[in-house]
C-alpha positions as CSV (number, residue, x, y, z in Angstrom):
1,M,56.6,-21.7,57.2
2,K,57.5,-25.4,56.8
3,A,56.6,-27.3,53.6
4,N,57.1,-31.1,53.9
5,K,57.5,-33.2,50.8
6,N,59.3,-36.4,51.8
7,K,61.8,-34.2,53.8
8,G,61.1,-31.0,55.6
9,I,61.7,-27.7,53.9
10,S,61.7,-24.5,55.9
11,I,60.8,-21.4,53.9
12,H,61.9,-18.1,55.3
13,K,61.5,-15.8,52.2
14,P,59.0,-15.5,49.3
15,I,60.5,-18.1,47.0
16,V,59.0,-18.0,43.5
17,Y,58.1,-21.4,42.0
18,T,60.3,-22.7,39.2
19,N,60.4,-26.0,37.5
20,T,64.0,-26.4,38.4
21,L,63.4,-25.7,42.1
22,G,60.2,-27.7,42.2
23,Y,58.4,-25.7,44.8
24,G,57.5,-22.1,45.7
25,F,54.9,-19.4,45.6
26,D,53.1,-19.3,42.3
27,F,51.1,-16.9,40.1
28,E,52.9,-13.8,41.3
29,S,51.6,-14.3,44.8
30,A,55.0,-14.3,46.5
31,E,54.8,-10.5,46.7
32,N,51.7,-10.9,48.9
33,V,53.3,-13.1,51.5
34,I,54.2,-11.7,54.9
35,F,56.7,-13.8,56.9
36,K,56.4,-14.0,60.6
37,K,58.4,-16.1,63.1
38,N,56.6,-19.4,62.5
39,Y,53.9,-18.6,60.0
40,I,53.0,-16.7,56.9
41,S,50.1,-14.4,56.3
42,S,48.6,-12.4,53.5
43,K,45.8,-10.0,52.7
44,S,45.3,-11.7,49.3
45,S,45.4,-15.2,47.8
46,I,48.6,-17.2,48.2
47,Y,49.4,-19.9,45.6
48,F,51.9,-22.5,46.7
49,S,53.0,-25.2,44.2
50,V,55.1,-28.4,44.5
51,K,56.2,-30.5,41.5
52,L,54.6,-34.0,42.0
53,P,53.8,-37.0,39.9
54,E,50.3,-38.3,39.3
55,G,48.7,-39.8,42.4
56,H,46.7,-39.2,45.5
57,Y,48.2,-37.0,48.3
58,K,47.1,-36.4,51.8
59,I,47.7,-32.8,52.7
60,E,48.1,-31.8,56.4
61,V,48.1,-28.1,57.1
62,V,48.6,-26.2,60.4
63,L,46.8,-22.8,60.4
64,G,46.9,-19.9,62.8
65,G,49.2,-17.1,64.0
66,E,49.5,-14.0,66.2
67,K,46.4,-12.4,64.7
68,P,42.8,-13.6,64.0
69,S,42.5,-15.2,60.6
70,K,39.9,-16.8,58.3
71,T,41.5,-19.3,55.9
72,T,40.0,-21.1,52.9
73,V,42.0,-23.7,51.0
74,K,41.5,-24.7,47.3
75,A,43.5,-27.3,45.4
76,E,44.5,-27.5,41.8
77,S,41.7,-26.1,39.6
78,R,39.8,-24.5,42.5
79,R,38.6,-27.6,44.3
80,L,37.3,-26.4,47.6
81,M,39.1,-28.4,50.4
82,L,38.7,-26.2,53.5
83,K,36.0,-23.6,53.9
84,E,36.7,-20.5,56.0
85,I,38.6,-21.9,59.0
86,T,38.2,-19.1,61.5
87,L,40.8,-18.8,64.3
88,G,41.4,-16.3,67.0
89,K,44.7,-14.6,68.0
90,N,47.4,-17.2,68.8
91,H,45.1,-20.1,68.1
92,T,46.1,-22.9,65.8
93,A,44.2,-25.7,64.0
94,Q,45.4,-28.8,62.1
95,R,43.3,-29.9,59.2
96,S,43.8,-32.6,56.5
97,F,42.3,-33.4,53.1
98,T,43.2,-35.6,50.1
99,V,43.9,-34.3,46.6
100,N,44.1,-36.1,43.3
101,V,47.0,-35.0,41.1
102,R,46.4,-36.2,37.6
103,S,48.1,-36.5,34.2
104,P,46.7,-36.9,30.7
105,K,48.9,-40.0,30.3
106,I,47.2,-43.4,30.4
107,N,50.1,-45.6,29.3
108,G,53.2,-45.3,27.1
109,T,51.2,-44.6,23.9
110,T,47.8,-43.3,25.0
111,H,46.7,-40.1,26.7
112,I,43.6,-38.0,27.2
113,K,43.0,-35.6,24.4
114,I,43.0,-32.1,26.1
115,K,41.4,-29.2,24.3
116,D,43.8,-26.3,23.5
117,R,41.9,-23.9,25.8
118,D,42.2,-26.4,28.7
119,K,45.9,-27.3,28.4
120,N,47.0,-24.6,30.9
121,Q,44.6,-25.6,33.6
122,L,46.1,-26.4,37.0
123,N,44.5,-29.9,36.7
124,W,46.8,-30.8,33.8
125,D,50.2,-29.5,34.8
126,D,53.0,-31.4,36.6
127,K,52.5,-30.0,40.0
128,L,50.2,-29.7,43.0
129,T,48.9,-26.2,43.6
130,L,47.3,-25.0,46.8
131,E,45.5,-21.7,47.1
132,F,45.1,-20.0,50.5
133,L,42.4,-17.4,50.5
134,G,40.8,-14.9,52.8
135,N,43.2,-13.5,55.3
136,P,45.2,-16.8,55.7
137,T,47.8,-17.7,58.3
138,V,49.8,-20.9,57.5
139,Q,52.4,-22.5,59.6
140,H,53.0,-25.9,58.0
141,I,52.1,-27.9,54.9
142,K,52.8,-31.6,54.9
143,I,52.3,-33.7,51.7
144,I,52.0,-37.5,52.0
145,P,51.5,-39.9,49.1
146,T,48.6,-42.3,49.7
147,S,47.2,-45.3,47.9
148,T,44.7,-46.5,50.5
149,V,41.9,-44.0,50.0
150,K,38.6,-44.7,48.3
151,T,38.2,-42.9,45.0
152,L,35.1,-41.2,43.7
153,F,35.5,-40.6,40.0
154,L,33.3,-38.0,38.2
155,A,32.4,-38.3,34.5
156,G,30.3,-35.5,33.1
157,D,30.2,-32.1,31.4
158,S,30.7,-28.4,32.3
159,T,28.2,-28.6,35.2
160,V,30.5,-31.2,36.8
161,T,34.1,-30.4,35.8
162,D,36.6,-28.4,37.8
163,Q,36.3,-25.0,36.3
164,D,39.8,-23.6,36.4
165,L,38.9,-19.9,36.5
166,E,36.4,-17.6,38.2
167,P,33.5,-16.9,38.1
168,W,32.6,-20.2,36.6
169,A,32.1,-23.2,39.0
170,S,30.6,-26.7,39.1
171,W,29.4,-29.0,41.8
172,G,32.3,-31.4,41.2
173,Q,34.8,-28.9,42.6
174,F,32.7,-28.2,45.7
175,I,31.7,-31.7,46.7
176,T,35.4,-32.2,47.7
177,N,34.7,-30.1,50.8
178,Y,32.1,-32.5,52.1
179,F,34.2,-35.7,52.3
180,S,36.8,-36.8,54.9
181,N,40.5,-37.4,53.9
182,E,39.6,-41.1,53.4
183,V,38.0,-40.2,50.1
184,V,39.6,-38.5,47.1
185,I,37.6,-37.0,44.2
186,A,39.0,-37.7,40.7
187,N,37.1,-35.4,38.4
188,Y,37.5,-36.2,34.7
189,A,34.4,-34.3,33.6
190,E,35.0,-31.9,30.6
191,S,33.1,-28.8,29.4
192,G,31.1,-29.6,26.3
193,A,31.4,-33.3,26.8
194,T,28.9,-35.9,25.7
195,L,29.0,-39.6,26.5
196,S,30.4,-40.2,23.1
197,S,33.1,-37.5,23.2
198,F,34.1,-38.5,26.7
199,K,34.9,-41.9,25.3
200,A,36.5,-40.5,22.1
201,T,38.9,-38.3,24.1
202,N,40.0,-41.3,26.2
203,R,38.6,-40.0,29.4
204,L,36.6,-43.2,29.9
205,E,39.7,-45.3,29.2
206,K,41.6,-43.2,31.8
207,I,39.1,-43.9,34.5
208,L,39.0,-47.6,33.7
209,S,42.8,-47.7,33.9
210,L,42.7,-46.3,37.4
211,L,39.5,-47.8,38.8
212,K,39.8,-50.2,41.7
213,P,37.2,-52.5,43.1
214,N,34.6,-50.6,45.2
215,D,35.6,-47.2,43.8
216,Y,32.6,-45.1,42.8
217,V,31.9,-43.4,39.4
218,F,29.2,-40.8,39.2
219,I,28.0,-40.3,35.7
220,E,26.1,-37.1,34.7
221,F,25.6,-36.3,31.0
222,G,22.7,-34.8,29.0
223,H,23.2,-31.1,28.3
224,N,25.3,-31.7,25.2
225,D,24.1,-35.2,24.3
226,E,20.6,-33.8,23.5
227,K,22.1,-31.7,20.7
228,I,23.3,-34.7,18.7
229,K,20.9,-35.2,15.9
230,G,20.3,-37.9,13.4
231,E,19.0,-41.5,13.2
232,G,20.0,-43.7,16.0
233,N,20.8,-40.8,18.3
234,G,18.6,-39.2,20.9
235,A,17.6,-40.2,24.4
236,W,16.5,-43.7,23.6
237,G,19.3,-44.4,21.1
238,L,22.9,-43.4,21.5
239,Y,22.5,-41.9,24.9
240,T,20.8,-45.0,26.4
241,N,23.2,-47.4,24.7
242,S,26.3,-45.4,25.9
243,L,25.0,-45.3,29.5
244,K,24.7,-49.1,29.4
245,E,28.2,-49.4,28.0
246,Y,29.7,-47.2,30.7
247,I,27.9,-49.1,33.5
248,T,29.0,-52.5,32.1
249,K,32.6,-51.5,31.8
250,F,32.8,-50.0,35.3
251,R,31.1,-53.0,36.8
252,E,33.5,-55.3,35.0
253,K,36.4,-53.5,36.8
254,G,34.6,-53.9,40.2
255,G,33.5,-50.2,40.3
256,I,30.2,-48.9,41.5
257,P,28.5,-46.7,39.0
258,V,25.9,-44.1,40.1
259,L,23.8,-42.2,37.6
260,V,23.0,-38.5,38.0
261,T,20.4,-36.9,35.9
262,P,21.4,-33.5,34.4
263,T,21.0,-30.2,36.2
264,Q,18.3,-28.0,35.0
265,R,18.9,-24.9,33.0
266,R,17.5,-21.7,34.4
267,A,14.5,-21.3,32.1
268,F,11.3,-20.1,33.7
269,N,7.7,-20.0,32.4
270,D,5.6,-16.9,33.1
271,D,3.9,-18.6,36.0
272,G,7.1,-19.2,37.9
273,T,7.5,-22.8,37.0
274,L,10.7,-24.2,35.3
275,K,10.7,-25.3,31.6
276,P,11.9,-28.9,31.2
277,T,14.6,-28.3,28.6
278,H,16.2,-31.8,28.6
279,G,13.4,-33.6,26.8
280,D,13.4,-37.4,27.3
281,F,17.0,-37.5,28.5
282,P,16.3,-37.6,32.3
283,D,13.6,-40.2,31.8
284,A,16.0,-42.3,29.6
285,M,18.6,-42.2,32.4
286,R,15.9,-43.2,35.0
287,H,14.9,-46.1,32.8
288,V,18.5,-47.3,32.5
289,A,18.9,-47.0,36.3
290,T,15.8,-49.1,36.9
291,N,16.6,-51.8,34.3
292,L,20.2,-52.2,35.3
293,Q,19.6,-51.6,39.1
294,V,22.0,-48.7,39.2
295,P,21.6,-46.1,42.0
296,L,20.3,-42.8,40.7
297,I,20.5,-39.3,42.0
298,D,17.7,-37.3,40.4
299,L,19.5,-33.9,40.1
300,T,17.0,-32.8,37.4
301,K,14.1,-33.0,40.0
302,M,16.2,-31.5,42.8
303,T,17.4,-28.5,40.7
304,T,13.8,-28.0,39.5
305,Y,12.7,-27.6,43.2
306,L,15.7,-25.5,43.9
307,Y,15.3,-22.9,41.2
308,E,11.5,-22.7,41.6
309,T,11.9,-22.1,45.3
310,W,14.3,-19.3,44.7
311,G,12.2,-17.9,41.9
312,D,13.1,-16.3,38.6
313,E,15.1,-13.2,39.7
314,P,16.7,-14.6,42.9
315,S,17.9,-17.7,41.1
316,R,20.2,-15.5,38.9
317,K,22.4,-15.2,42.0
318,A,23.4,-18.9,41.6
319,F,24.5,-18.5,38.0
320,V,27.2,-16.6,36.1
321,Q,25.2,-13.4,35.7
322,Y,27.2,-10.2,36.4
323,P,27.1,-6.7,35.0
324,A,30.0,-5.4,32.8
325,N,33.3,-4.6,34.7
326,T,32.6,-6.9,37.6
327,F,35.8,-8.8,36.9
328,P,39.2,-7.7,35.3
329,G,38.9,-7.2,31.6
330,Q,35.2,-7.9,31.5
331,T,33.7,-5.3,29.2
332,E,30.4,-7.0,28.6
333,K,27.8,-8.4,31.0
334,L,27.8,-12.1,31.7
335,E,24.4,-13.7,31.5
336,D,24.6,-17.5,31.6
337,N,21.6,-19.7,32.5
338,T,23.5,-23.1,32.6
339,H,26.8,-22.5,34.4
340,F,27.0,-21.8,38.1
341,N,29.0,-19.4,40.2
342,G,30.5,-20.6,43.5
343,F,27.3,-20.1,45.4
344,G,25.2,-22.1,42.9
345,A,27.8,-24.8,42.5
346,N,27.9,-25.4,46.2
347,E,24.1,-25.6,46.4
348,I,24.2,-28.3,43.7
349,A,26.9,-30.1,45.5
350,K,24.7,-30.2,48.6
351,C,22.0,-31.8,46.4
352,V,24.4,-34.5,45.4
353,V,25.5,-35.1,48.9
354,Q,21.9,-35.4,50.0
355,G,21.3,-37.9,47.2
356,I,24.2,-40.0,48.5
357,K,22.6,-40.0,51.9
358,D,19.1,-40.8,50.6
359,L,20.5,-43.7,48.7
360,N,22.4,-44.9,51.7
361,L,25.5,-45.5,49.5
362,D,28.5,-47.0,51.3
363,I,30.5,-44.0,50.5
364,A,28.2,-41.9,52.7
365,Q,30.1,-43.1,55.8
366,Y,33.0,-41.0,54.6
367,L,31.1,-37.7,54.5
368,N,32.2,-35.2,57.1
369,P,30.2,-35.8,60.3
370,N,29.0,-32.2,60.5
371,V,27.3,-32.1,57.0
372,P,23.6,-31.3,57.6
373,N,20.7,-32.6,55.6
374,Y,19.7,-30.5,52.7
375,N,16.3,-29.8,51.3
376,P,16.3,-28.2,47.8
377,K,12.8,-26.9,48.6
378,N,14.4,-24.9,51.4
379,P,17.7,-23.7,49.9
380,D,20.3,-21.2,51.2
381,I,20.1,-17.6,50.1
382,F,22.8,-15.8,48.3
383,S,23.4,-13.2,51.1
384,S,24.6,-16.1,53.3
385,W,27.5,-16.9,50.9
386,K,30.8,-15.3,52.0
387,L,33.4,-17.5,50.4
388,P,36.2,-15.4,48.8
389,M,36.8,-15.7,45.1
390,S,40.1,-16.9,43.6
391,T,42.2,-14.2,42.0
392,R,42.3,-15.8,38.5
393,F,39.5,-14.9,36.1
394,E,38.2,-15.7,32.6
395,N,35.4,-13.9,30.8
396,T,34.8,-16.6,28.1
397,K,32.1,-19.1,29.1
398,P,32.9,-22.8,29.2
399,D,32.1,-25.1,26.3
400,G,28.6,-26.5,26.3
401,N,25.2,-25.1,27.3
């Protein structure tokens, strides 16, 4: 296998990643790698890491080998880049995608305040990590720094952030699969975040430091903001005022803000309809969008249609709801009605993509040409979902609800 970072590196043995070397197979996956004449294969996940500074990188991979293969590629904290590339014996395919490698640093004195439980996430280390899943065959990896791509920034909470470990997932780490390599997703969402805490931990400042004219910023908050009590808070107080502040600051930098109403929680009435658990917050965001003429993707409405179409019991398949002992070290059942698994996160990502199309946003031209239209009243079913899970797990739910 060849890995190209500025200069070509041919790898003929299972080199383990070290900080000193700066590249190699990571997370004890070297033992899974089978070396052939001009490619590697595996029956399990392969993690390959390269030490790199913050920036955007175009990744070119050549897949295929002497046997049939099905390869999925994720980057950093499980961002889906390539979904199940199926190749026959002796067939090859070249694919490319763009990855944002980020750092908490903003300038010489300021940085994002990372929670202790998040400090070991792949998003926040000093390397680019690619995960090859399924029964992958990989011939070549080429990594090219790029500064010409359009950036789509994401600001939000646990339903948006890159969830580092299975089985938790968010739409922000699946929407990456729907854009061409001319767009890079820079996801600064954080589990448990409110508009206020996002600003207090310097994530707003970080986006503003990187934002270029005509870059997009999608803003989805509400799940945690609605828990802030006291005079001056609430949907029509702090929440509305903070949305206006974000929009103003992004526009001053030439960015294009897009508001996204919060995903619904899975909370059903006895008659099969969904309980609206967000109170006035979706309406407050809609009101701001109208008054400030900001594009709005109504994910609250779309996910209401989505869950009600599935129904109470089938909708469980889109959330982190698993019996005990499904995953390593999981001794108790997982029953979460807010956070998605991979299937659910991908369905929400499809809703957002459809929202981009419906609004005819300029960034829609960079969607992959084969992305079909999506109707949340006619969603996919769980049995159609075959994407392999990553091999790294966590049983503790993300912050927020």
